[in-house]
C-alpha positions, -999 to 999 in steps of 0.1 A, spaced: -85 -34 196 -110 -61 186 -89 -78 159 -118 -98 144 -140 -68 141 -113 -46 127 -103 -72 101 -140 -76 91 -143 -38 87 -111 -37 66 -123 -65 43 -156 -48 38 -146 -11 35 -112 -14 18 -115 -46 -3 -151 -53 -11 -160 -16 -13 -126 -6 -28 -123 27 -47 -100 35 -75 -65 44 -62 -59 72 -87 -69 88 -120 -76 66 -150 -85 36 -128 -117 16 -124 -130 -9 -99 -149 -39 -113 -170 -65 -95 -174 -96 -116 -170 -134 -113 -169 -133 -75 -140 -109 -73 -133 -72 -69 -105 -61 -93 -88 -29 -104 -80 -22 -140 -60 9 -150 -60 27 -183 -22 31 -182 -1 0 -189 21 9 -159 -8 13 -134 -16 -13 -107 -38 -41 -121 -51 -69 -99 -76 -86 -77 -83 -69 -43 -109 -93 -29 -127 -125 -37 -155 -146 -23 -150 -180 -39 -155 -217 -31 -136 -247 -41 -162 -251 -68 -160 -216 -83 -123 -207 -77 -108 -222 -109 -133 -205 -132 -128 -172 -115 -91 -175 -118 -94 -183 -155 -117 -154 -160 -92 -129 -144 -63 -143 -165 -84 -139 -196 -94 -103 -187 -60 -90 -180 -42 -110 -208 -67 -96 -233 -55 -61 -222 -19 -71 -224 -14 -65 -187 5 -84 -160 -15 -84 -128 -15 -93 -91 -39 -113 -70 -35 -99 -35 -42 -129 -14 -48 -126 23 -43 -156 47 -80 -158 56 -93 -156 21 -115 -185 9 -112 -213 -1 -83 -224 19 -67 -239 -12 -68 -207 -31 -30 -202 -30 -25 -237 -44 -49 -230 -72 -32 -197 -81 2 -214 -83 -13 -242 -104 -27 -215 -128 7 -200 -133 9 -173 -107 42 -167 -88 40 -157 -51 62 -128 -39 73 -121 -3 46 -124 24 39 -93 43 20 -87 76 -11 -65 75 -7 -43 106 -32 -18 119 -33 8 147 -59 33 158 -48 68 150 -60 80 184 -35 58 201 -4 64 179 24 88 189 22 119 167 52 139 181 78 142 153 112 139 169 138 145 142 176 142 144 196 174 144 199 190 110 169 172 95 137 189 83 106 176 67 94 189 34 59 181 21 58 168 -15 33 188 -36 48 188 -71 74 176 -95 104 188 -75 94 170 -44 84 139 -63 119 138 -78 134 140 -43 112 110 -33 123 91 -64 159 97 -56 155 82 -21 135 52 -33 159 45 -62 187 41 -36 167 22 -10 145 0 -32 164 -1 -65 160 16 -99 129 15 -120 108 41 -103 93 57 -134 58 43 -127 58 55 -92 68 90 -103 41 92 -129 14 79 -106 23 102 -78 24 132 -101 -11 123 -114 -24 120 -79 -10 153 -68 -24 170 -99 -59 155 -99 -66 143 -63 -41 159 -39 -64 153 -9 -59 116 -13 -22 115 -6 3 129 18 39 125 8 70 138 27 107 139 23 133 143 51 161 166 41 196 169 54 205 203 39 199 198 2 201 160 3 169 139 6 176 111 31 142 95 38 108 96 21 73 81 26 37 87 18 2 80 32 -28 72 11 -59 89 24 -90 76 6 -120 100 12 -146 89 38 -127 56 45 -119 45 80 -84 33 70 -55 54 58 -24 34 46 13 39 49 36 33 19 71 36 7 89 44 39 126 43 30 158 57 45 193 59 32 215 33 49 238 59 65 208 76 82 191 45 96 189 39 133 183 76 141 145 76 144 136 88 109 113 59 102 94 65 135 93 103 128 77 97 94 51 73 108 42 99 134 40 127 108 16 107 87 -4 95 117 -11 131 126 -23 139 91 -45 108 90 -61 116 123 -67 152 113 -84 139 81 -108 117 101 -93 83 95 -97 60 125 -70 35 116 -36 34 99 -28 3 79 5 -10 65 17 -41 47 48 -46 68 80 -64 58 99 -85 84 122 -55 87 96 -29 96 72 -51 116 92 -49 149 94 -11 147 57 -8 140 48 -31 168 67 -9 192 48 20 180 15 3 187 6 -15 155 -10 -50 158 -9 -77 132 -43 -87 117 -33 -112 90 -7 -118 63 -9 -109 27 10 -123 -3 10 -109 -39 5 -136 -65 17 -122 -98 8 -133 -133 25 -123 -165 57 -108 -153 
């Protein structure tokens, strides 16, 4: 993989030319940034990409704060390590943003990823297509990532109802008990699909479920014509993804304002 070329394509197609990530969402290009604003208060609001200089950064930051504050929205500036100017992180902190945990942007070609789904005995995969499946996902995520999953539930239900072709969600079941869950976002006509929300109950970890759910989603992404799979990886998932063939491109840090 030509990392520089892939990163440039990612910046152009998925950030500069970003599309709304669901119903009731709009992408706006103003003040040297590309931002997303959602109609719903619990939607994702934030800056996806910027092309700023040391002379324009402060004014652009002030403009974004004014925009989202006027709407009564907290928002996120999704900063990548190679974004300009080099002092942008410092300027965001000075403006009142709080950095969250850094993640690694990792990418793999769908043609090179393993797609054989090797499940532990007694486990089956169930596609999520409606409220019952979404509730199973929420049950897993509440145990793995903590409570407060109402926004996730609402957003996924809206996606499944209005744009089901843009998402593939799956739950691993042990009998009637959901033990792992994940989704892939599949933006139409985009080279990159993305992996989100892979979580497994503690007692089921170490049995290959994470790898199986990656393979399941990789197969779907390849079948839909996506050339790459992208994931913002935590330190915990990065080693597993590297063994599967994902390569780090850069790091990304959410800078949050208003929460």
